[in-house]
Residue frames as qw, qx, qy, qz and C-alpha x, y, z in Angstrom:
[[0.075, 0.403, -0.888, -0.209, 9.18, 27.78, 27.83],
 [0.804, -0.024, -0.329, -0.494, 7.08, 24.86, 26.54],
 [0.753, -0.411, 0.464, -0.221, 6.89, 21.80, 28.72],
 [0.114, -0.398, 0.881, 0.229, 9.13, 18.86, 28.00],
 [0.574, 0.055, -0.582, -0.573, 7.41, 16.40, 25.64],
 [0.513, -0.145, -0.842, 0.081, 7.27, 13.66, 28.26],
 [0.078, -0.226, -0.604, 0.760, 6.01, 15.99, 31.01],
 [0.328, 0.131, 0.022, -0.935, 2.58, 17.46, 31.36],
 [0.676, -0.067, -0.539, -0.499, 0.61, 14.29, 30.44],
 [0.684, -0.384, 0.449, -0.427, -1.00, 12.13, 32.99],
 [0.224, -0.245, 0.937, 0.105, -0.05, 8.49, 33.14],
 [0.453, 0.371, 0.807, -0.077, -2.09, 6.51, 30.68],
 [0.406, 0.792, 0.068, -0.450, -2.61, 9.41, 28.31],
 [0.727, 0.114, 0.497, 0.459, -1.55, 8.56, 24.84],
 [0.048, -0.410, 0.315, 0.855, -0.20, 10.75, 22.08],
 [0.660, 0.525, 0.073, -0.533, -2.32, 11.42, 19.08],
 [0.846, 0.118, 0.465, 0.233, -1.89, 8.66, 16.46],
 [0.077, 0.737, -0.393, -0.545, 0.67, 9.49, 13.84],
 [0.839, 0.487, -0.153, -0.189, 1.42, 8.14, 10.39],
 [0.940, 0.040, -0.027, 0.338, 4.40, 6.04, 9.38],
 [0.403, -0.752, 0.227, 0.470, 7.89, 7.33, 10.15],
 [0.373, 0.780, -0.400, -0.305, 10.33, 8.39, 7.49],
 [0.196, -0.397, 0.895, 0.057, 12.20, 5.20, 8.16],
 [0.571, 0.273, 0.751, -0.188, 9.10, 3.12, 7.44],
 [0.566, 0.749, 0.098, -0.330, 8.32, 5.03, 4.33],
 [0.177, 0.716, -0.632, -0.238, 11.88, 4.68, 2.97],
 [0.313, -0.201, 0.928, -0.020, 11.93, 0.96, 3.79],
 [0.620, 0.459, 0.555, -0.313, 8.48, 0.49, 2.14],
 [0.521, 0.779, -0.151, -0.315, 9.63, 2.11, -1.04],
 [0.026, -0.575, 0.806, 0.136, 12.87, 0.11, -1.06],
 [0.454, 0.058, 0.882, -0.108, 10.92, -3.13, -0.70],
 [0.603, 0.627, 0.330, -0.366, 8.35, -2.04, -3.29],
 [0.390, 0.758, -0.422, -0.308, 10.96, -1.23, -5.99],
 [0.138, -0.408, 0.901, 0.054, 12.85, -4.48, -5.27],
 [0.550, 0.234, 0.764, -0.244, 9.66, -6.56, -5.46],
 [0.586, 0.701, 0.033, -0.405, 8.71, -4.95, -8.76],
 [0.264, 0.655, -0.673, -0.218, 12.09, -6.00, -10.24],
 [0.287, -0.189, 0.932, -0.111, 11.86, -9.52, -8.77],
 [0.609, 0.418, 0.584, -0.335, 8.30, -10.15, -9.98],
 [0.517, 0.744, -0.156, -0.394, 9.18, -8.75, -13.44],
 [0.301, 0.654, -0.679, -0.144, 12.34, -10.73, -14.00],
 [0.200, -0.249, 0.933, -0.167, 12.06, -14.01, -12.06],
 [0.555, -0.082, -0.658, -0.502, 10.00, -16.87, -13.55],
 [0.533, -0.227, 0.563, -0.589, 7.46, -18.48, -11.24],
 [0.025, 0.023, -0.990, -0.135, 6.57, -22.13, -11.22],
 [0.308, 0.448, 0.677, -0.496, 2.92, -21.21, -10.38],
 [0.260, 0.375, 0.687, 0.566, 0.80, -21.17, -13.56],
 [0.051, -0.866, -0.486, 0.106, -1.46, -18.49, -12.10],
 [0.252, -0.826, 0.099, 0.494, 1.48, -16.06, -12.11],
 [0.541, 0.004, 0.579, 0.610, 2.75, -16.99, -15.53],
 [0.208, 0.389, 0.477, 0.760, 2.49, -13.94, -17.83],
 [0.222, -0.845, -0.485, -0.028, 0.49, -11.87, -15.31],
 [0.278, 0.416, -0.161, 0.851, 1.41, -8.25, -14.83],
 [0.431, -0.706, -0.534, 0.175, 0.80, -6.75, -11.40],
 [0.078, 0.741, -0.114, 0.657, 0.96, -3.31, -9.99],
 [0.559, -0.383, -0.527, 0.513, 2.49, -2.96, -6.50],
 [0.005, 0.838, 0.198, 0.509, 0.98, 0.38, -5.50],
 [0.267, -0.765, 0.343, -0.475, 2.24, 0.53, -1.93],
 [0.724, -0.052, -0.634, 0.265, 4.20, -1.37, 0.65],
 [0.418, -0.768, 0.161, -0.458, 3.56, -0.57, 4.34],
 [0.600, 0.193, -0.680, 0.374, 6.27, -1.70, 6.66],
 [0.627, -0.690, -0.361, 0.034, 5.71, -2.27, 10.37],
 [0.175, -0.952, 0.210, -0.136, 7.58, -0.01, 12.82],
 [0.669, -0.500, 0.523, 0.169, 10.13, -2.78, 13.58],
 [0.368, 0.621, -0.527, -0.450, 10.59, -3.29, 9.73],
 [0.269, -0.193, 0.944, 0.021, 10.01, -7.04, 10.10],
 [0.419, 0.461, 0.781, -0.054, 6.63, -7.21, 8.37],
 [0.057, 0.238, -0.334, -0.910, 5.55, -5.73, 5.01],
 [0.488, 0.528, 0.635, -0.281, 1.98, -5.43, 3.75],
 [0.149, -0.176, 0.569, 0.789, 2.06, -5.24, -0.05],
 [0.509, 0.543, 0.367, -0.558, -0.92, -3.78, -1.90],
 [0.277, -0.090, 0.806, 0.516, -1.33, -5.54, -5.26],
 [0.615, 0.532, 0.222, -0.538, -3.58, -4.98, -8.29],
 [0.587, 0.084, 0.693, 0.411, -3.28, -7.30, -11.25],
 [0.041, 0.220, -0.382, -0.897, -3.30, -5.53, -14.58],
 [0.408, -0.177, -0.609, -0.657, -6.93, -5.23, -15.63],
 [0.498, -0.271, 0.462, -0.682, -8.04, -6.45, -12.23],
 [0.832, 0.078, -0.423, -0.349, -8.67, -9.91, -13.62],
 [0.879, -0.165, -0.435, 0.107, -8.51, -12.90, -11.22],
 [0.038, -0.747, 0.393, -0.535, -7.12, -10.67, -8.43],
 [0.762, -0.484, 0.306, -0.302, -7.89, -13.19, -5.69],
 [0.984, 0.116, 0.025, 0.137, -6.10, -15.97, -7.48],
 [0.519, 0.642, -0.266, 0.498, -3.04, -13.80, -8.20],
 [0.280, -0.717, 0.384, -0.510, -2.86, -12.60, -4.57],
 [0.924, -0.279, 0.218, -0.147, -3.21, -16.16, -3.32],
 [0.883, 0.345, -0.079, 0.308, -0.38, -17.28, -5.65],
 [0.243, 0.725, -0.333, 0.552, 1.85, -14.44, -4.50],
 [0.570, -0.602, 0.369, -0.420, 1.17, -15.30, -0.86],
 [0.992, -0.051, 0.110, 0.036, 2.16, -18.91, -1.67],
 [0.738, 0.471, -0.108, 0.472, 5.40, -17.64, -3.20],
 [0.270, -0.939, 0.115, -0.177, 6.38, -15.46, -0.23],
 [0.808, -0.432, 0.289, 0.279, 9.22, -17.77, 0.77],
 [0.695, 0.313, 0.310, 0.569, 10.82, -17.50, -2.71],
 [0.154, 0.863, 0.157, 0.455, 10.12, -13.78, -2.94],
 [0.488, -0.865, 0.113, -0.016, 11.49, -13.05, 0.53],
 [0.818, -0.221, 0.298, 0.440, 14.67, -14.96, -0.31],
 [0.518, 0.508, 0.287, 0.625, 15.15, -12.93, -3.50],
 [0.142, -0.938, -0.119, -0.294, 14.26, -9.72, -1.60],
 [0.714, -0.649, 0.126, 0.232, 16.93, -10.47, 1.01],
 [0.709, -0.011, 0.320, 0.629, 19.57, -10.56, -1.75],
 [0.305, 0.659, 0.361, 0.585, 18.22, -7.43, -3.47],
 [0.225, -0.894, -0.043, -0.385, 17.99, -5.00, -0.50],
 [0.453, 0.236, -0.566, 0.647, 20.40, -3.90, 2.20],
 [0.537, -0.603, 0.007, -0.590, 18.35, -4.10, 5.39],
 [0.204, -0.407, 0.804, -0.382, 19.13, -5.67, 8.76],
 [0.486, 0.170, 0.814, -0.268, 15.99, -7.82, 8.50],
 [0.170, -0.078, -0.691, -0.698, 14.19, -9.00, 5.36],
 [0.484, -0.011, 0.367, -0.794, 10.53, -8.39, 6.16],
 [0.331, 0.288, 0.897, -0.049, 7.85, -11.08, 6.11],
 [0.175, 0.046, -0.398, -0.899, 5.63, -10.35, 3.13],
 [0.308, 0.456, 0.792, -0.264, 1.85, -10.42, 2.94],
 [0.001, -0.073, -0.509, -0.858, 0.00, -9.53, -0.25],
 [0.210, 0.536, 0.657, -0.486, -3.42, -7.94, -0.12],
 [0.346, 0.621, 0.540, 0.451, -5.68, -6.49, -2.84],
 [0.153, -0.191, -0.053, 0.968, -5.37, -2.81, -3.51],
 [0.146, 0.687, 0.711, 0.024, -8.86, -1.22, -3.64],
 [0.109, -0.573, -0.043, 0.811, -7.75, 2.33, -4.19],
 [0.027, 0.031, -0.638, -0.769, -8.45, 2.04, -7.95],
 [0.170, -0.511, -0.830, -0.148, -11.98, 0.76, -7.18],
 [0.193, -0.692, -0.449, 0.532, -12.55, 3.55, -4.65],
 [0.068, -0.370, 0.243, 0.894, -11.36, 6.21, -7.16],
 [0.097, -0.196, -0.762, -0.609, -13.74, 4.83, -9.78],
 [0.220, -0.625, -0.738, 0.132, -16.59, 4.89, -7.26],
 [0.162, -0.615, -0.185, 0.749, -15.82, 8.49, -6.33],
 [0.021, -0.133, 0.512, 0.849, -15.72, 9.42, -10.06],
 [0.160, -0.428, -0.817, -0.352, -19.14, 7.84, -10.59],
 [0.225, -0.682, -0.581, 0.383, -20.52, 9.71, -7.60],
 [0.132, -0.524, 0.031, 0.841, -19.15, 13.04, -8.71],
 [0.049, 0.005, -0.625, -0.779, -20.55, 12.58, -12.22],
 [0.002, -0.541, -0.836, 0.089, -24.04, 11.94, -10.82],
 [0.044, 0.595, 0.332, 0.730, -26.36, 14.76, -11.97],
 [0.489, -0.804, -0.316, -0.122, -27.67, 15.37, -8.44],
 [0.676, -0.460, -0.025, 0.576, -24.18, 15.80, -7.05],
 [0.414, 0.237, 0.265, 0.838, -23.19, 18.09, -9.91],
 [0.159, -0.766, -0.366, -0.505, -26.27, 20.23, -9.27],
 [0.596, -0.767, -0.184, 0.150, -25.30, 20.58, -5.57],
 [0.646, -0.213, 0.121, 0.723, -21.69, 21.38, -6.41],
 [0.236, 0.452, 0.338, 0.791, -22.72, 23.98, -8.93],
 [0.351, -0.835, -0.331, -0.263, -25.10, 25.53, -6.34],
 [0.666, -0.606, -0.057, 0.432, -22.20, 25.82, -3.80],
 [0.527, 0.069, 0.263, 0.805, -19.98, 27.39, -6.48],
 [0.006, 0.688, 0.388, 0.613, -22.70, 30.00, -7.31],
 [0.502, -0.831, -0.237, 0.019, -23.04, 30.89, -3.59],
 [0.690, -0.357, 0.059, 0.626, -19.29, 31.29, -3.28],
 [0.370, 0.311, 0.317, 0.816, -19.23, 33.82, -6.16],
 [0.170, -0.810, -0.395, -0.399, -22.02, 35.96, -4.64]]
């Protein structure tokens, strides 16, 4: 019989780090969908946000669901720093609208940060299209066939 999960570890030993829980993932998606609707429909008094389309690619919620880190990319990537700063200035308004839009015990504090996954994907594409990398990949494929 396997040992009880809390037994068999010495004091001070930590479990291996795990990813977000299902609860965090569900809450993050709930917040993300609500924020998309709020940003799309509500007018902002900040001229930086006037007419700007943003992509909210991910929302990571803390384990206690009281903080949400929102990954943002303005359409076309133009003036990303200004747009993110404007959204962070509007967090009080957005949080108020979010509280009315979602059914959670706590409305999380919002923090907007730039999403660099698109930049990383473009960088990886550039690396993979490099002739030296292609040559190495083709060499490995040839060895696998032999």
